[in-house]
C-alpha positions as protocol buffer text, in pm:
chain_id: "A"
residue {
  index: 1
  type: MET
  ca { x: 17077 y: 31636 z: 19978 }
}
residue {
  index: 2
  type: SER
  ca { x: 17154 y: 31262 z: 19811 }
}
residue {
  index: 3
  type: ARG
  ca { x: 17323 y: 30993 z: 19919 }
}
residue {
  index: 4
  type: TRP
  ca { x: 17488 y: 30658 z: 19696 }
}
residue {
  index: 5
  type: VAL
  ca { x: 17387 y: 30357 z: 19899 }
}
residue {
  index: 6
  type: GLU
  ca { x: 17502 y: 29991 z: 19787 }
}
residue {
  index: 7
  type: ILE
  ca { x: 17213 y: 29764 z: 19766 }
}
residue {
  index: 8
  type: ALA
  ca { x: 17424 y: 29432 z: 19580 }
}
residue {
  index: 9
  type: LYS
  ca { x: 17739 y: 29291 z: 19403 }
}
residue {
  index: 10
  type: VAL
  ca { x: 17726 y: 29312 z: 19016 }
}
residue {
  index: 11
  type: ALA
  ca { x: 17703 y: 28935 z: 19001 }
}
residue {
  index: 12
  type: ASP
  ca { x: 17406 y: 28907 z: 19265 }
}
residue {
  index: 13
  type: CYS
  ca { x: 17226 y: 29008 z: 18962 }
}
residue {
  index: 14
  type: PRO
  ca { x: 17280 y: 28875 z: 18565 }
}
residue {
  index: 15
  type: PRO
  ca { x: 17179 y: 29013 z: 18275 }
}
residue {
  index: 16
  type: GLY
  ca { x: 16798 y: 28978 z: 18188 }
}
residue {
  index: 17
  type: SER
  ca { x: 16773 y: 28952 z: 18591 }
}
residue {
  index: 18
  type: GLY
  ca { x: 16578 y: 29187 z: 18878 }
}
residue {
  index: 19
  type: LEU
  ca { x: 16706 y: 29101 z: 19255 }
}
residue {
  index: 20
  type: GLU
  ca { x: 16501 y: 29276 z: 19545 }
}
residue {
  index: 21
  type: CYS
  ca { x: 16706 y: 29464 z: 19763 }
}
residue {
  index: 22
  type: VAL
  ca { x: 16680 y: 29703 z: 20073 }
}
residue {
  index: 23
  type: ALA
  ca { x: 16840 y: 30052 z: 20088 }
}
residue {
  index: 24
  type: GLU
  ca { x: 16812 y: 30157 z: 20395 }
}
residue {
  index: 25
  type: ASP
  ca { x: 16448 y: 30185 z: 20466 }
}
residue {
  index: 26
  type: ARG
  ca { x: 16336 y: 30113 z: 20141 }
}
residue {
  index: 27
  type: LEU
  ca { x: 16225 y: 29797 z: 19897 }
}
residue {
  index: 28
  type: VAL
  ca { x: 16376 y: 29878 z: 19561 }
}
residue {
  index: 29
  type: ALA
  ca { x: 16409 y: 29624 z: 19258 }
}
residue {
  index: 30
  type: LEU
  ca { x: 16700 y: 29635 z: 19060 }
}
residue {
  index: 31
  type: PHE
  ca { x: 16750 y: 29482 z: 18724 }
}
residue {
  index: 32
  type: ASN
  ca { x: 17037 y: 29420 z: 18454 }
}
residue {
  index: 33
  type: ILE
  ca { x: 16931 y: 29464 z: 18121 }
}
residue {
  index: 34
  type: ASP
  ca { x: 17250 y: 29408 z: 17916 }
}
residue {
  index: 35
  type: GLY
  ca { x: 17509 y: 29431 z: 18178 }
}
residue {
  index: 36
  type: SER
  ca { x: 17319 y: 29785 z: 18314 }
}
residue {
  index: 37
  type: PHE
  ca { x: 17189 y: 29866 z: 18569 }
}
residue {
  index: 38
  type: TYR
  ca { x: 16814 y: 30058 z: 18667 }
}
residue {
  index: 39
  type: ALA
  ca { x: 16638 y: 30060 z: 19022 }
}
residue {
  index: 40
  type: LEU
  ca { x: 16270 y: 30104 z: 19048 }
}
residue {
  index: 41
  type: ASP
  ca { x: 16051 y: 30154 z: 19379 }
}
residue {
  index: 42
  type: GLY
  ca { x: 16026 y: 29762 z: 19462 }
}
residue {
  index: 43
  type: VAL
  ca { x: 15694 y: 29813 z: 19552 }
}
residue {
  index: 44
  type: CYS
  ca { x: 15377 y: 29791 z: 19298 }
}
residue {
  index: 45
  type: PRO
  ca { x: 15167 y: 30071 z: 19303 }
}
residue {
  index: 46
  type: HIS
  ca { x: 14845 y: 29854 z: 19170 }
}
residue {
  index: 47
  type: GLN
  ca { x: 14829 y: 29665 z: 19481 }
}
residue {
  index: 48
  type: GLY
  ca { x: 15189 y: 29594 z: 19666 }
}
residue {
  index: 49
  type: GLY
  ca { x: 15370 y: 29346 z: 19448 }
}
residue {
  index: 50
  type: PRO
  ca { x: 15723 y: 29258 z: 19439 }
}
residue {
  index: 51
  type: LEU
  ca { x: 15789 y: 29408 z: 19134 }
}
residue {
  index: 52
  type: ALA
  ca { x: 16155 y: 29256 z: 19154 }
}
residue {
  index: 53
  type: LYS
  ca { x: 16056 y: 28934 z: 19137 }
}
residue {
  index: 54
  type: GLY
  ca { x: 15833 y: 28934 z: 18786 }
}
residue {
  index: 55
  type: CYS
  ca { x: 15901 y: 28883 z: 18456 }
}
residue {
  index: 56
  type: VAL
  ca { x: 16174 y: 29066 z: 18254 }
}
residue {
  index: 57
  type: THR
  ca { x: 16144 y: 29066 z: 17898 }
}
residue {
  index: 58
  type: GLY
  ca { x: 16357 y: 29302 z: 17786 }
}
residue {
  index: 59
  type: HIS
  ca { x: 16292 y: 29642 z: 17972 }
}
residue {
  index: 60
  type: ILE
  ca { x: 15944 y: 29525 z: 18096 }
}
residue {
  index: 61
  type: VAL
  ca { x: 15925 y: 29409 z: 18405 }
}
residue {
  index: 62
  type: THR
  ca { x: 15565 y: 29265 z: 18462 }
}
residue {
  index: 63
  type: CYS
  ca { x: 15429 y: 29236 z: 18810 }
}
residue {
  index: 64
  type: PRO
  ca { x: 15429 y: 28879 z: 18914 }
}
residue {
  index: 65
  type: TRP
  ca { x: 15077 y: 28935 z: 19117 }
}
residue {
  index: 66
  type: HIS
  ca { x: 14840 y: 29162 z: 18891 }
}
residue {
  index: 67
  type: GLY
  ca { x: 15074 y: 29160 z: 18586 }
}
residue {
  index: 68
  type: TRP
  ca { x: 15113 y: 29558 z: 18555 }
}
residue {
  index: 69
  type: GLN
  ca { x: 15432 y: 29609 z: 18329 }
}
residue {
  index: 70
  type: PHE
  ca { x: 15691 y: 29909 z: 18377 }
}
residue {
  index: 71
  type: ASP
  ca { x: 15980 y: 29951 z: 18142 }
}
residue {
  index: 72
  type: VAL
  ca { x: 16253 y: 29969 z: 18464 }
}
residue {
  index: 73
  type: THR
  ca { x: 16478 y: 30221 z: 18196 }
}
residue {
  index: 74
  type: THR
  ca { x: 16213 y: 30541 z: 18297 }
}
residue {
  index: 75
  type: GLY
  ca { x: 15921 y: 30338 z: 18528 }
}
residue {
  index: 76
  type: GLN
  ca { x: 15636 y: 30373 z: 18266 }
}
residue {
  index: 77
  type: HIS
  ca { x: 15367 y: 30202 z: 18251 }
}
residue {
  index: 78
  type: GLN
  ca { x: 15318 y: 30018 z: 17985 }
}
residue {
  index: 79
  type: LEU
  ca { x: 14939 y: 30125 z: 17974 }
}
residue {
  index: 80
  type: SER
  ca { x: 14878 y: 30433 z: 18098 }
}
residue {
  index: 81
  type: ALA
  ca { x: 15057 y: 30730 z: 17990 }
}
residue {
  index: 82
  type: LYS
  ca { x: 15015 y: 30917 z: 18355 }
}
residue {
  index: 83
  type: LEU
  ca { x: 15131 y: 30660 z: 18578 }
}
residue {
  index: 84
  type: VAL
  ca { x: 15565 y: 30634 z: 18628 }
}
residue {
  index: 85
  type: HIS
  ca { x: 15679 y: 30443 z: 18908 }
}
residue {
  index: 86
  type: PRO
  ca { x: 15979 y: 30640 z: 19089 }
}
residue {
  index: 87
  type: ARG
  ca { x: 16302 y: 30469 z: 18949 }
}
residue {
  index: 88
  type: PHE
  ca { x: 16663 y: 30623 z: 19107 }
}
residue {
  index: 89
  type: ASN
  ca { x: 16978 y: 30665 z: 18915 }
}
residue {
  index: 90
  type: THR
  ca { x: 17210 y: 30337 z: 18984 }
}
residue {
  index: 91
  type: ARG
  ca { x: 17599 y: 30357 z: 18918 }
}
residue {
  index: 92
  type: VAL
  ca { x: 17870 y: 30057 z: 18910 }
}
residue {
  index: 93
  type: ASP
  ca { x: 18138 y: 30152 z: 19217 }
}
residue {
  index: 94
  type: GLY
  ca { x: 18395 y: 29777 z: 19130 }
}
residue {
  index: 95
  type: ASP
  ca { x: 18202 y: 29517 z: 19203 }
}
residue {
  index: 96
  type: HIS
  ca { x: 17887 y: 29680 z: 19375 }
}
residue {
  index: 97
  type: VAL
  ca { x: 17603 y: 29843 z: 19258 }
}
residue {
  index: 98
  type: LEU
  ca { x: 17492 y: 30169 z: 19430 }
}
residue {
  index: 99
  type: VAL
  ca { x: 17161 y: 30354 z: 19431 }
}
residue {
  index: 100
  type: GLU
  ca { x: 17077 y: 30722 z: 19458 }
}
residue {
  index: 101
  type: LEU
  ca { x: 16828 y: 30791 z: 19699 }
}
residue {
  index: 102
  type: PRO
  ca { x: 16709 y: 31152 z: 19785 }
}
C-alpha cells in the first residue's frame, strides 16, 4: 500500500530549481518546473551523484558529478532509451509538497 509523505514546503523549491529531500529512508530529488513539482530518486545511477544539486534546464537535470541527464518529468535518461530513473508521484497540499512512496 502506498503512502503520501511530506518532503518540503512549496517555497523551499522555487521554479527552475531542485531540492534534495528525505522521505523516510529515501533520498528524493524534488524539482519545480514552472510551478509543477516532480520527484526522482535522489541518487544518480552512474556513481551516486546528488541529482537535486544538478543544473536544471527546462525539464532536464544534469548530474553535477559526471553529466548524466534525465527528464525530471519522466525519469528518462537522455542518451539511453533503456534507462529510466525511478520517479515518484507528487502533490501539493496547501503549502506542502508530498511524494507518494510504495
